[in-house]
N, C-alpha and C positions, 0 to 999 in steps of 0.2 A: 173574591180576588179572581177576576176573570182575564187577567192580562195574558198575552201570548207567551208561549214557551219557546225556548231555542230550537226545539225539535218538531214544531208544528208542521212544517213543510214535509219533513220525512214521514211523520205520522200520517199525513193526508194521503200518502201513497198506499197505505195499508187499510184494509177494511177493519171494522171492529172485530170481525171474526178472526182475521189474521193476527190482530193484536192480542186477542184472547189466547190464540193458539201459541203465540210466542211466549206468553206468560206461562202457559201450561208446560211448554217445552223447557223453559228455564227452571221451573219447579221440579220437573222430572229429572233434569240433570242434577239438581241438588239431592234428590233421593238416591240416584245412582251413585253419586260420589260418596254420600254418607254410607251407603250399603257396602261400598268397597272397603271402608274402614273396619268393618266387622269380619272381613274375609281372612286377612293375614293373622297368623298366630304368633309371629316372631316377637311382637312387642307385648305379649300378654304379661310377662313378669314385671314390666314397667307400669302396668295399669293398676291403679289402686282398687281396693275392694269395691265391687259394684260398678266398676268402670264400664264394662261391656253392657250392663243393663242401661246405664246412662246413654250410651251410644245407640242402643236399640230403641230407647224411648225417643231420642232425637229423630231417628229414622221414621218412627210412627208419626211424629208431629209434622215432619216434612211431607210424608205421604198424605196426611190429612189436608195439608195446604195444597198439594197437587190435586187432590180430589175436589176441593173447592174450586180450583182453577179449571178443572175438567168440566164441572157443572156450568161455570160461567161460559166456557167455550161452547158447550153444547147448547146453551140458551142463545148465544150469539149466532150459532149456525142454524137455529130454528127448531131445535129439539123441544118437544113439549114436556111439561112436567110429568105427564103420564109415561112418556118414553124414558125419561130419566129415572123416575120412580121404579119402573120395571127393572132397570139395571141395578138399582140399589136394593131391590127386594122389599120395597115399602109402597104405600099408596101415595098418590100425587100430593096430597096435603102434607103428609109426613116428609116428603122429599124437599119441599120448599123451605121448611122451618130452619134447618141447620145452615142453610146457605143464604138466607135472606139478607143478613148484614153484609156478607161478601158481595152479593149482587148489587145492593144499594150503594156500597162504596165504589164499585166498578162504574155504575151509572153516573154517580155524582162526580167522579174524577174527570169525566169528559166536560162537565160544566164548570167545575172549579179545579183547574189543573194544579193549583198550589194551595198550601196552607202556610201560615206564619208559624215559626217556632215559638217557644215560650218567651223569648225576648221581644218578639214582634218585629224583628229586623231581618231574619233570614227566611227566604221562601223555600219550602220543601215540597217537592212534587207529590201529588196524591195518587197518580197512576203508578202501578208497579214499574220498576225500572225497565223491565223487558218491553213494556208497552210505551213507556215514556220516550225511549231512544231505540225504536225498533230496527233501524238500519244497522246500528252497531250490534244489537242483540242477534239479529239474523246472521251476521257474519261470524260472531262469536260462537253461536250454537252450531253453525255449519262446520266450523273448524273443530269443535269438540266432537261432533258426530264423525268427522273424517278421522280424527285421531283414535277414536274408539272403534273404528272400522265398521261403523253403521252405514256409512255411505257418504259420497261427496254431495253437498247441497241437500242433505237428507231433510233438513228443516225448511230451507228457503224455497225449494222446488215445489212444494205442495201448498204454499200459502195462497189464499184468495186475496189478490191485490185489488185496489181500487182502480177504476178506469181513470186514465189521465186525460187532460184536456185534449190532447191530440187524438185520443182513441174515442170512437163513437160506440157506446155500449150497445147500440141497436145493430151495429154491423155484425154480420154473420148469423143473424136470426132470420128465419123464414117467415 
């Protein structure tokens, strides 16, 4: 299913590196918001037995998803497996294994932007939401960062954007 998506034009303004970075940012926000839930103690009496363990486990799962997104981003920005492995404290072969399925899904999503649901009637995007609709995601993440006092345009200002037709990528090079 290789039909166009409603957000293809918006997505074309972003490099794959920028799209991967948006996905990482989005997953990092999920981690941050989940961690906030473990800070306040006022609702502890309302939490059932094991409730905080459940929240902490969810935080770990979200962090693992953010790690996979970070690996995808690093590969998109040109990091080698050896460089990634060094940060993970493993060898290059061991670094690839846990992230192979995530990387394959990322690569495939650009060729096959939709899959059909179980009924065969509804199209479901295969790209992560943050990469599927990057313009909205960029705005949303910049607002979140501003509200959290991280900075205005803390996300959007550092993204590597694609050259537009009006821009000549060779301009400015010596």
